C-alpha positions as CSV (number, residue, x, y, z in Angstrom):
1,M,-40.8,43.2,101.9
2,S,-40.8,46.6,100.2
3,N,-39.8,47.1,96.2
4,P,-37.0,49.9,96.5
5,P,-36.6,52.0,93.5
6,L,-34.6,50.7,90.6
7,L,-31.0,52.1,90.2
8,G,-30.1,53.6,86.8
9,R,-33.6,53.7,85.7
10,G,-34.5,56.4,82.8
11,F,-36.7,59.0,82.9
12,T,-40.7,58.6,82.0
13,W,-42.0,61.1,79.3
14,Q,-43.8,62.9,82.2
15,Q,-40.7,63.8,83.7
16,L,-39.2,65.5,80.4
17,A,-40.1,69.1,79.4
18,P,-39.0,71.3,76.4
19,G,-35.8,73.0,77.6
20,Q,-34.2,70.6,80.0
21,R,-30.7,70.0,78.9
22,F,-28.6,66.8,80.0
23,R,-24.9,66.1,79.2
24,T,-23.3,62.3,78.8
25,H,-20.1,61.1,80.4
26,R,-17.1,61.4,78.3
27,R,-16.0,58.4,76.3
28,T,-12.6,57.9,74.6
29,V,-13.0,56.2,71.0
30,T,-10.6,53.1,70.8
31,E,-8.8,51.2,68.3
32,H,-10.9,48.2,69.6
33,D,-14.3,50.3,69.1
34,L,-13.4,51.0,65.2
35,M,-11.8,47.4,64.6
36,G,-15.3,45.9,66.1
37,F,-17.5,48.4,64.4
38,V,-15.8,48.1,60.8
39,G,-15.7,44.0,61.3
40,L,-19.1,43.7,62.5
41,T,-20.7,46.2,59.7
42,G,-18.5,45.3,56.7
43,M,-17.3,48.9,56.3
44,Q,-13.9,47.6,55.4
45,E,-12.4,51.1,54.0
46,P,-9.1,51.7,53.7
47,L,-9.7,55.1,55.3
48,F,-10.7,53.0,58.3
49,V,-8.7,50.2,58.4
50,D,-5.4,51.2,57.2
51,A,-3.5,53.2,59.8
52,T,-0.7,54.5,57.3
53,L,-3.4,56.0,55.1
54,D,-3.7,59.6,55.3
55,G,-7.0,60.3,53.2
56,A,-9.3,63.4,52.6
57,L,-10.1,63.5,56.4
58,G,-6.7,62.9,57.8
59,A,-5.5,60.1,59.5
60,R,-8.0,57.5,61.3
61,P,-11.3,58.9,61.3
62,V,-13.8,56.7,62.5
63,P,-17.2,56.1,60.7
64,G,-19.8,58.9,61.6
65,V,-22.6,55.9,62.3
66,L,-20.2,54.7,65.0
67,T,-20.1,58.1,66.8
68,Y,-23.6,58.3,66.5
69,A,-24.0,54.4,68.2
70,L,-21.4,55.2,70.8
71,I,-23.2,58.7,71.8
72,E,-26.8,57.1,71.4
73,G,-25.3,54.2,73.9
74,M,-24.6,56.9,76.7
75,V,-28.0,58.9,76.0
76,L,-29.8,55.9,76.3
77,A,-28.2,54.5,79.3
78,G,-28.8,58.0,81.2
79,M,-32.1,58.8,79.7
80,A,-34.2,56.4,78.5
81,H,-32.6,53.0,80.4
82,G,-35.7,50.9,80.9
83,T,-38.0,53.7,79.9
84,G,-37.4,54.0,76.3
85,L,-39.6,51.8,74.0
86,A,-39.0,52.9,70.5
87,L,-36.7,55.4,68.3
88,L,-39.2,56.8,66.1
89,E,-37.0,59.3,64.1
90,S,-33.3,60.6,63.8
91,A,-31.4,62.3,61.5
92,F,-27.8,62.9,62.1
93,H,-25.2,65.5,60.8
94,P,-21.6,65.1,60.8
95,K,-19.7,68.3,61.4
96,A,-16.1,67.2,61.8
97,P,-14.1,64.1,61.7
98,V,-13.6,61.7,65.1
99,R,-10.7,59.8,65.2
100,V,-9.1,57.0,67.5
101,G,-8.3,58.7,70.5
102,D,-10.5,61.3,70.6
103,T,-12.8,61.8,73.7
104,I,-16.5,62.6,73.1
105,E,-19.4,63.5,74.9
106,A,-23.0,65.2,74.3
107,E,-25.5,67.6,75.3
108,V,-29.2,66.4,75.0
109,A,-32.1,69.4,74.8
110,V,-35.4,68.0,75.3
111,T,-37.2,70.0,72.3
112,G,-40.7,68.4,72.5
113,V,-42.8,66.1,74.7
114,R,-46.2,65.2,74.2
115,P,-48.4,62.2,75.3
116,T,-49.6,59.9,72.8
117,R,-53.3,58.6,72.2
118,Q,-52.6,55.1,73.5
119,G,-52.4,56.0,77.6
120,G,-49.3,55.8,79.4
121,R,-46.9,56.6,76.9
122,G,-45.3,59.7,75.5
123,V,-43.4,61.1,72.2
124,V,-40.0,62.9,73.4
125,A,-38.0,65.1,71.0
126,S,-34.5,65.9,71.5
127,A,-31.7,67.8,69.7
128,I,-28.3,66.3,70.5
129,T,-24.7,68.2,70.2
130,V,-21.7,66.0,70.1
131,T,-18.2,67.4,71.1
132,N,-14.5,66.2,71.0
133,Q,-12.1,66.7,73.9
134,R,-11.4,70.4,72.3
135,G,-14.9,71.3,72.7
136,E,-15.4,71.5,68.8
137,I,-18.4,70.3,67.6
138,V,-18.2,67.0,65.5
139,M,-22.2,65.7,65.5
140,E,-25.3,66.9,65.8
141,Y,-28.4,65.1,65.5
142,S,-32.3,65.0,66.4
143,A,-33.9,62.1,68.0
144,V,-37.8,61.3,68.3
145,R,-38.3,58.6,70.9
146,L,-41.4,56.6,72.2
147,M,-41.1,56.6,76.0
148,A,-42.9,54.8,78.8
149,G,-45.0,56.9,81.6
150,A,-45.0,56.6,85.0
151,A,-46.4,53.1,86.3
């Protein structure tokens, strides 16, 4: 019996090259996302949990780390599912508020690829730009990942 390829498997480091670009699916941030996240993390700030508060960022922003986590989930599912070994470094920079009801997506640009000294692995650097449903940039971040090689 043959062993067919696995559906949804991410890229190996050898399949990636600087200059490649990818786009994630779009995802709407829900009330459930916000409440689950602040409950899990303890971020019980009125800014996030009081729907009547109109704070300095306007009504109902979500934590920047929630936006980051949602996009990282989509990036990993599409790019590194089963091939990502470790997140080595990341720096994120929120640019505008994301609110409950906003729809976000990201573009991933591969900025560097190199093998490690230990065979079969590589380091992949990327720059990620997150936009909302109006095409506004809401976050930019970089990620450096350790990724598996071709078997």
